[in-house]
C-alpha positions as CSV (number, residue, x, y, z in Angstrom):
1,M,160.9,76.4,157.8
2,S,163.4,76.4,160.6
3,K,165.9,79.2,161.2
4,R,168.7,76.7,161.1
5,W,167.6,75.6,157.5
6,Y,167.3,79.2,156.4
7,S,170.8,80.1,157.8
8,E,172.4,77.0,156.0
9,H,170.5,77.8,152.8
10,R,171.9,81.4,152.9
11,R,175.5,80.2,153.4
12,D,175.2,77.4,150.8
13,P,178.1,77.8,148.4
14,W,176.2,76.1,145.5
15,R,173.3,78.5,145.9
16,R,175.7,81.5,145.8
17,K,177.5,80.0,142.8
18,A,174.3,79.4,141.0
19,K,173.1,83.0,141.6
20,S,176.4,84.5,140.3
21,S,176.3,82.2,137.3
22,G,172.7,83.1,136.3
23,Y,171.2,79.7,137.1
24,R,167.8,79.7,138.7
25,A,168.6,76.9,141.2
26,R,171.6,75.4,142.9
27,S,170.4,72.0,141.4
28,A,171.8,73.1,138.1
29,Y,175.2,72.0,139.3
30,K,173.8,68.5,140.0
31,L,173.1,68.0,136.4
32,L,176.4,69.7,135.4
33,Q,178.2,67.2,137.6
34,C,176.2,64.2,136.2
35,Q,177.1,65.5,132.7
36,E,180.8,65.9,133.6
37,K,181.1,62.3,134.8
38,F,178.8,60.5,132.4
39,N,178.5,62.7,129.3
40,L,174.7,62.2,129.0
41,I,173.9,65.0,126.6
42,R,175.5,65.9,123.3
43,E,175.2,68.9,121.0
44,G,172.1,68.7,118.8
45,D,170.2,66.4,121.2
46,T,166.5,66.6,121.9
47,I,166.2,66.7,125.7
48,L,163.2,66.2,127.9
49,D,163.3,67.9,131.3
50,I,160.7,66.4,133.6
51,G,160.0,68.4,136.8
52,S,161.6,71.5,135.3
53,H,160.6,74.2,137.7
54,P,162.2,76.6,138.5
55,G,164.3,76.0,135.3
56,G,167.8,75.3,136.4
57,W,168.1,72.0,134.7
58,S,166.5,73.3,131.5
59,Q,169.0,76.1,131.4
60,V,171.8,73.6,131.6
61,A,170.2,71.4,129.0
62,V,170.0,74.3,126.6
63,E,173.6,75.1,127.0
64,L,174.6,71.4,126.5
65,G,172.3,70.8,123.5
66,G,173.6,73.9,121.7
67,E,172.0,75.8,118.9
68,E,170.9,72.7,117.1
69,G,169.5,71.0,120.2
70,R,165.9,71.1,121.5
71,V,164.8,71.3,125.1
72,I,161.2,70.6,126.3
73,G,160.5,71.1,130.0
74,I,157.4,69.9,131.9
75,D,156.2,70.9,135.5
76,L,153.1,71.4,137.4
77,K,154.4,74.9,138.3
78,P,154.9,77.5,135.6
79,C,158.4,78.7,134.9
80,E,159.6,82.0,133.7
81,P,160.5,81.8,130.0
82,I,163.9,80.2,129.3
83,P,165.5,81.2,125.9
84,G,165.9,78.0,123.9
85,A,163.5,75.9,125.9
86,E,159.8,75.0,125.3
87,L,157.9,74.8,128.5
88,I,154.8,72.9,129.3
89,V,152.7,73.4,132.4
90,G,151.0,70.1,133.4
91,D,151.3,66.8,135.2
92,I,153.5,64.4,133.3
93,T,151.5,61.4,134.6
94,E,148.2,62.7,133.1
95,E,147.1,61.8,129.6
96,G,146.3,65.3,128.7
97,T,149.9,66.5,129.3
98,Q,151.3,63.4,127.8
99,N,149.3,64.1,124.6
100,I,150.6,67.8,124.5
101,L,154.1,66.5,124.6
102,L,153.5,63.8,121.9
103,D,152.0,66.4,119.7
104,M,155.0,68.7,120.1
105,L,157.4,65.8,119.4
106,D,155.4,64.7,116.3
107,G,157.4,61.5,116.2
108,E,160.8,63.2,116.8
109,P,163.0,60.9,119.0
110,I,164.3,62.0,122.4
111,H,168.0,61.6,123.0
112,A,168.2,62.4,126.7
113,I,165.7,62.5,129.6
114,V,166.6,64.4,132.8
115,S,164.3,64.5,135.8
116,D,164.8,66.2,139.1
117,I,161.1,65.8,139.8
118,S,159.9,65.9,143.5
119,P,156.4,65.5,144.7
120,G,154.8,67.4,147.5
121,L,156.4,65.9,150.7
122,T,154.8,65.3,154.0
123,G,157.9,65.3,156.3
124,Q,157.4,61.6,157.1
125,Y,160.3,59.9,155.4
126,E,158.9,56.5,154.7
127,M,155.7,58.0,153.2
128,D,157.7,60.6,151.2
129,Q,160.1,57.9,149.8
130,A,157.1,55.8,148.7
131,I,155.5,58.9,147.0
132,S,158.8,59.7,145.2
133,L,159.3,56.1,144.2
134,D,155.8,55.8,142.8
135,L,156.3,59.0,140.8
136,V,159.6,57.9,139.4
137,C,158.1,54.6,138.2
138,M,155.3,56.4,136.4
139,V,157.7,58.9,134.8
140,M,159.9,56.0,133.6
141,D,157.0,53.9,132.3
142,F,155.7,56.9,130.2
143,S,158.9,58.5,129.0
144,L,161.3,55.6,128.4
145,P,159.4,54.4,125.3
146,L,160.0,57.8,123.8
147,L,163.7,57.6,124.3
148,N,165.8,56.8,121.3
149,P,168.0,53.6,121.4
150,G,171.4,54.6,122.7
151,G,169.8,57.5,124.7
152,S,170.3,58.4,128.3
153,F,168.1,58.9,131.4
154,V,168.8,60.4,134.8
155,T,166.4,60.8,137.6
156,K,166.5,61.7,141.3
157,V,165.5,58.9,143.7
158,F,165.4,58.7,147.5
159,Q,167.1,55.8,149.2
160,G,164.8,53.2,150.7
161,R,162.5,50.3,149.9
162,G,162.0,49.5,146.2
163,I,165.1,51.3,144.9
164,E,166.9,48.0,144.1
165,A,163.8,47.0,142.1
166,V,164.0,50.2,140.1
167,V,167.7,49.6,139.4
168,K,167.0,46.0,138.3
169,A,164.2,47.2,135.9
170,A,166.5,49.9,134.5
171,K,169.3,47.3,133.9
172,N,166.8,45.5,131.7
173,R,166.4,48.6,129.6
174,F,170.0,50.2,129.6
175,S,173.4,48.7,129.2
176,K,174.9,50.9,131.9
177,V,173.1,51.9,135.1
178,Q,174.8,53.6,138.1
179,R,173.8,55.5,141.2
180,F,175.6,58.8,141.6
181,S,175.7,61.4,144.3
182,P,176.7,64.8,143.0
183,V,178.9,67.0,145.1
184,A,176.3,69.7,144.9
185,S,173.8,67.5,146.8
186,R,173.4,68.5,150.4
187,N,175.3,66.3,152.9
188,S,172.1,65.8,154.8
189,S,170.1,64.7,151.8
190,S,169.0,61.1,151.2
191,E,168.7,61.7,147.4
192,V,170.8,59.9,144.9
193,Y,170.6,60.0,141.0
194,L,169.9,57.0,138.9
195,V,172.0,57.4,135.7
196,C,171.1,55.2,132.8
197,R,173.1,55.1,129.6
198,N,172.8,53.5,126.2
199,K,169.1,52.5,126.1
200,L,168.8,49.0,124.6
201,P,166.6,48.5,121.4
202,K,164.5,45.9,123.3
203,V,163.9,45.1,127.0
204,R,166.1,42.3,128.1
205,G,164.3,39.0,128.6
206,G,161.3,40.2,126.6
207,G,159.7,41.3,129.8
208,K,156.3,42.9,129.5
209,Q,156.0,44.2,133.1
210,T,156.1,47.9,133.5
211,I,158.7,49.3,135.9
212,R,156.0,50.0,138.5
213,E,154.7,46.4,138.2
214,S,158.3,45.2,138.7
215,V,158.7,47.2,141.8
216,E,155.4,45.9,143.2
217,A,156.4,42.3,142.5
218,E,159.9,42.8,144.1
219,L,158.3,44.3,147.2
220,A,155.9,41.4,147.5
221,E,158.8,38.9,147.1
222,Q,160.6,40.7,149.9
223,G,157.7,40.1,152.2
224,Y,156.0,43.4,151.9
225,I,152.4,44.0,150.9
226,T,151.8,46.6,148.2
227,D,148.3,47.9,148.3
228,G,148.8,50.3,145.4
229,V,148.1,54.0,145.1
230,E,145.5,55.9,146.8
231,E,144.4,59.0,144.9
232,K,143.7,62.1,147.0
233,D,143.3,64.3,144.1
234,S,144.2,64.4,140.3
235,T,147.8,65.7,140.7
236,A,151.0,63.9,141.3
237,H,151.3,66.0,144.5
238,G,148.2,64.3,145.9
239,R,149.3,60.7,145.4
240,T,150.3,58.8,148.5
241,G,152.5,56.3,146.5
242,F,153.1,52.6,147.3
243,T,151.4,51.6,150.5
244,V,154.0,49.2,151.9
245,H,154.1,47.3,155.2
246,K,155.5,43.9,156.4
247,S,153.4,40.8,155.7
248,R,151.6,39.5,158.7
249,K,152.6,36.1,159.8
250,E,149.9,33.5,160.0
């Protein structure tokens, strides 16, 4: 970690504001700013927070959902307990963790899904963007079927190849899809938030492709080869994501 990054981190006004307000991370203000603009969460909602560590988004979700709301957070890393939130330690892309969540819900619909999830990064932008894109696709493919019609979904994505395909797939599932950059995001960051509102009762066009399959097909159409995912280990942090490169000309 560079001295420059540490110095900027120490001076970060959103970090100081989060600390003084009792939030565990500056990222809490990203969700608050998404909420202020789009009204994603209402009192009494059941909210799923994917990638919840260290807990800032779950704290905000508890506040927005109120006493009648329910917040379930999932992350590979354990969080300190958050009053009003139920926390699961596990990989959202693995069947065991998914089954734990399904048992907890017991058929209860989810009204809002929020995800600030980020995999382990390598420092190589194209690879990191592919890793993140792959993870977002898997999260959406599992969680969106659990979302109640009319519900909302927001996730962090990194600008790059395949993002337009994700947006297109989201538009087949929601009536309103927008990209949003909260003021609390760092100026140097390439992150953007995909905000999806009013989930449709059925996928437009009757499409049966998963979001991940849609992204693969779009990349292939654009002249890229998608070799799929190489598993280095059993966690999301070990996945290398979409392997993408230009098609070779004959």
